[in-house]
C-alpha positions as CSV (number, residue, x, y, z in Angstrom):
1,M,140.6,70.0,55.1
2,K,138.5,71.2,58.3
3,P,141.1,69.4,61.4
4,I,143.7,70.8,59.2
5,W,142.4,74.8,59.6
6,H,141.6,73.7,63.5
7,L,145.2,72.6,63.7
8,F,146.5,75.6,61.9
9,Y,144.3,78.1,64.4
10,K,145.8,76.1,67.7
11,E,149.0,76.6,66.3
12,W,148.3,80.4,65.8
13,I,147.0,80.9,69.6
14,K,150.4,79.3,70.5
15,T,152.9,81.1,68.4
16,R,151.6,84.4,68.0
17,T,153.1,86.8,70.4
18,A,156.1,85.0,69.6
19,F,156.1,85.6,65.8
20,F,154.6,89.4,66.3
21,C,157.6,90.0,69.0
22,S,160.0,88.7,66.7
23,L,158.9,90.6,63.9
24,L,158.8,94.0,65.8
25,V,162.3,93.1,66.7
26,G,163.1,92.4,63.5
27,V,161.9,95.6,61.8
28,G,163.2,98.0,64.5
29,V,166.5,96.3,64.2
30,V,166.4,97.1,60.2
31,F,165.4,101.0,60.9
32,Y,168.4,101.0,63.4
33,I,171.0,99.8,61.3
34,F,169.7,102.4,58.7
35,I,169.7,105.1,61.3
36,G,173.5,104.6,61.8
37,V,174.1,104.3,58.2
38,E,172.5,107.6,57.5
39,N,174.8,109.4,60.2
40,K,177.6,107.9,58.9
41,I,177.1,109.2,55.6
42,T,176.3,112.5,56.8
43,L,179.7,112.5,58.7
44,M,181.5,110.8,56.1
45,G,179.9,111.7,52.6
46,A,178.4,109.0,50.6
47,K,181.1,108.4,48.4
48,N,183.6,108.0,51.2
49,Y,181.4,105.7,53.7
50,T,180.8,103.6,50.7
51,L,184.4,103.1,49.9
52,N,185.1,102.2,53.4
53,I,182.7,99.4,53.0
54,L,184.2,98.2,50.0
55,Y,188.0,98.4,50.9
56,S,188.5,98.2,54.8
57,N,190.2,95.7,56.5
58,P,188.7,94.2,58.5
59,P,185.5,94.9,56.6
60,V,182.7,97.4,57.9
61,I,179.8,95.0,58.3
62,Y,177.4,97.8,58.9
63,Y,174.2,95.2,58.8
64,S,176.1,92.8,61.4
65,L,173.1,93.1,63.7
66,L,171.0,91.1,61.2
67,R,173.0,88.0,62.0
68,Y,171.2,86.4,64.8
69,L,167.5,88.0,64.2
70,P,166.4,84.9,62.2
71,L,167.8,82.5,64.7
72,L,166.0,84.7,67.4
73,A,162.4,84.2,65.0
74,A,163.0,80.6,64.9
75,V,163.6,79.7,68.2
76,S,160.7,81.7,69.7
77,I,158.3,80.1,67.1
78,G,159.7,76.6,67.8
79,I,159.9,76.8,71.4
80,S,156.4,78.4,71.9
81,Q,154.8,75.5,69.0
82,Y,156.6,72.5,70.6
83,V,158.2,72.9,74.1
84,P,154.5,73.4,75.9
85,E,152.7,70.5,73.9
86,V,155.7,68.3,75.3
87,A,156.4,69.7,78.6
88,Q,152.7,69.4,79.5
89,R,151.8,66.5,77.4
90,R,149.3,68.1,75.3
91,I,150.9,66.6,72.4
92,R,149.0,63.3,73.0
93,L,145.5,65.3,72.6
94,T,146.5,67.0,69.4
95,L,147.3,63.2,68.4
96,H,143.9,62.7,68.9
97,L,142.4,64.9,66.3
98,P,140.7,63.3,63.5
99,V,143.5,63.4,61.3
100,G,146.4,61.0,60.0
101,N,149.4,61.7,62.2
102,R,151.9,61.9,59.4
103,T,149.7,64.7,58.1
104,L,149.6,66.3,61.5
105,F,152.8,66.5,62.3
106,I,153.6,67.8,58.7
107,G,150.7,70.4,59.1
108,M,152.7,71.3,62.1
109,A,156.0,72.0,60.7
110,F,154.4,73.6,57.5
111,Y,152.7,76.1,59.8
112,G,156.0,76.8,61.5
113,L,158.2,77.1,58.3
114,L,155.5,79.4,57.3
115,L,155.6,82.0,59.9
116,I,159.8,82.0,59.4
117,T,159.4,82.4,55.9
118,I,157.0,85.5,56.3
119,F,159.3,86.9,59.0
120,N,162.2,86.2,56.7
121,A,160.4,88.0,53.7
122,I,159.2,91.1,55.8
123,V,162.7,91.7,57.3
124,L,165.0,90.5,54.7
125,G,162.7,92.2,51.8
126,F,162.7,95.8,54.1
127,F,166.7,95.2,54.7
128,L,167.4,94.8,50.8
129,W,164.7,97.2,49.8
130,K,166.4,99.8,51.8
131,N,169.8,98.8,51.0
132,S,169.1,99.3,47.4
133,F,168.3,103.0,47.8
134,I,171.0,104.1,49.6
135,F,174.1,102.0,48.1
136,P,175.4,101.0,44.6
137,S,175.4,97.2,43.3
138,E,179.0,96.8,44.2
139,V,177.6,96.9,48.0
140,T,174.1,95.6,47.8
141,I,174.6,92.2,45.6
142,P,177.7,91.1,48.1
143,V,175.3,92.2,51.3
144,R,172.7,90.2,50.1
145,H,174.9,87.2,49.5
146,T,175.9,87.5,52.9
147,V,173.0,87.6,54.8
148,W,171.4,84.6,53.0
149,G,173.2,82.1,55.0
150,W,171.7,83.9,58.0
151,F,168.4,83.9,57.1
152,L,168.5,80.6,55.7
153,A,169.9,79.3,59.5
154,G,166.0,79.9,60.8
155,Y,164.8,76.9,58.9
156,W,167.5,74.8,60.3
157,V,166.9,75.7,63.7
158,Y,163.4,75.4,63.3
159,N,163.3,72.0,61.9
160,Y,166.0,71.2,64.7
161,I,163.8,72.2,67.7
162,A,160.9,70.2,66.2
163,F,163.0,67.2,65.9
164,T,164.6,67.3,69.1
165,A,161.4,68.6,71.3
166,L,159.0,66.0,69.9
167,E,161.9,62.9,70.3
168,P,160.5,61.2,73.7
169,N,164.4,59.6,74.5
170,R,166.2,62.1,76.9
171,L,170.0,60.8,75.5
172,R,168.8,60.8,71.8
173,Q,167.6,64.7,72.9
174,L,171.0,65.8,74.1
175,F,172.5,64.2,70.9
176,Y,170.3,65.9,68.4
177,A,170.7,68.8,70.3
178,L,174.4,68.7,69.9
179,T,174.4,67.6,66.4
180,G,172.2,70.5,65.6
181,L,174.3,72.8,67.1
182,I,177.4,72.0,65.4
183,V,175.5,72.3,62.0
184,L,174.3,75.8,63.3
185,S,177.9,77.0,63.5
186,L,178.3,76.5,59.2
187,Y,175.9,79.2,59.3
188,F,177.7,82.1,61.4
189,Y,181.1,81.9,60.4
190,D,182.9,85.1,60.6
191,V,182.6,87.6,57.4
192,P,185.8,88.2,56.1
193,F,184.7,90.0,53.0
194,H,181.0,91.2,52.0
195,G,179.7,88.4,50.2
196,A,181.3,85.6,52.0
197,Y,178.5,83.1,52.1
198,G,177.7,83.4,48.2
199,S,179.5,80.2,47.5
200,S,178.1,78.0,49.7
201,T,174.6,79.5,50.0
202,P,173.4,76.4,47.8
203,V,174.4,73.8,50.4
204,L,173.1,75.8,53.3
205,A,170.0,75.7,51.3
206,L,170.4,72.1,51.2
207,L,170.7,71.5,54.8
208,A,167.5,73.5,55.5
209,L,165.6,71.8,53.3
210,L,166.9,67.9,53.8
211,S,166.1,68.8,57.7
212,C,162.4,69.3,56.9
213,P,161.5,65.6,57.3
214,L,163.1,64.9,60.5
215,I,160.2,65.8,62.5
216,L,158.4,62.9,60.9
217,F,161.1,60.6,62.4
218,S,160.5,61.9,66.0
219,G,156.8,61.9,65.4
220,Y,156.7,58.3,64.7
221,R,159.2,57.5,67.8
222,L,156.7,60.0,69.6
223,N,153.3,58.1,68.4
224,K,154.6,54.6,68.9
225,G,155.4,55.4,72.4
226,E,159.1,54.4,72.1
227,R,162.1,55.1,74.5
């Protein structure tokens, strides 16, 4: 277990700035969203503003600033964790830790996914908590279904950054990046109404889950020195 803790500490040193900056931005954005909401309620009244959210066409997406926050966090954590390792060829030193390479790559991925989960839990939890204090369930439930997809996107992005960064072949990297972007677009369709992602959330979650083992494939190719 000791080498794994050493690995986690090494990953923490690389990613802590990206993590805390992302978390600070995320919490700040949630505060900003609800400052705007409270101003609208003061101007329009709670009932009128709630009806405006529910029945306006196009819909009033007062939480739209949340949309790319999980993407920002995942990109920041993923790049800070993997790109310096590969660009500066430090990954070869990491592979010489006294632990199996498969365990090593699983540990790196687990660490990054854990950071993203902590980010999601704090930012999304804070948003949903504040939302439930201001709006009735007719608003909060559809809104929750909408934002789930955005926060699930963070897992897909992180896994694909790891998958692409560790791939030793440049053409494969380009192909992986393009494929990842195409699938990522599924998480960010325009929101035609609140709750738009409700029926597709299980599919988006499954895609994110299936992307988790991809790092093992690139890690295997890197370890074998394939080109």
